[in-house]
N, C-alpha and C positions, 0 to 999 in steps of 0.2 A: 773755198769754204768760208762761211760767214764768221766774222770775228766780233766778239763781244768784249766790252771793256771790263766786265765783271768775270773773273775766273770761274765763279760758280755757275753763271749763266752759260759760259762757254762749255763747261763740262756737261751740263744738262743738254745743250744743243748737240754736242758731239755724240753723246749717248743715244739721243733720239735718232740721229742719222745712222749710227751703227745698228741699233735695234731694228730700224726700218729695213735696212739692207738684209739683215738676218731673216726677218719675217718674209721678205720678198723671195729670198733664196729657198726657204722652206716651202712656200706656196708653189714656186716654180718646179721644185723637185716632185711635189705631190702631183702636179699637173702632168709631168712627163711620165711618172709611174702609171698614172691612170691611163694616159693615151697609149703608152707602150704595151700595157696589159691587154689591150684590145686588138693588137696586131694579129693574133691567132684567129680572129674572126674574119679577117680580110680574105676573100676568096683569091686563090692563086699565089698566096705567100706561103712558102714552105718554112720549115723550122730553121734551115740554114740561113735563109735570107733574114728572118726575124732576128736571129742571133747576131748577124752582121750589123743590122740596124741598131740593135741595143748596144753592141760594143762601140759602134761609131759615136753614139750619143754619150756614152760614158767617157770616152776619150776627149770629147769636145768640152766637157764641163770642168 
């Protein structure tokens, strides 16, 4: 992590890193929700398989 001589600049920098990580996590969650919601449209995938995929993704996060 970058170090600034000024404690004020360091706090701002660290807050920016933290805020960016939180935003990326939110966007990734939205992406997965959107993609997983379309599994029922895939021919040949049954409800049990869809639930297994969803549970697997939840455990991995």
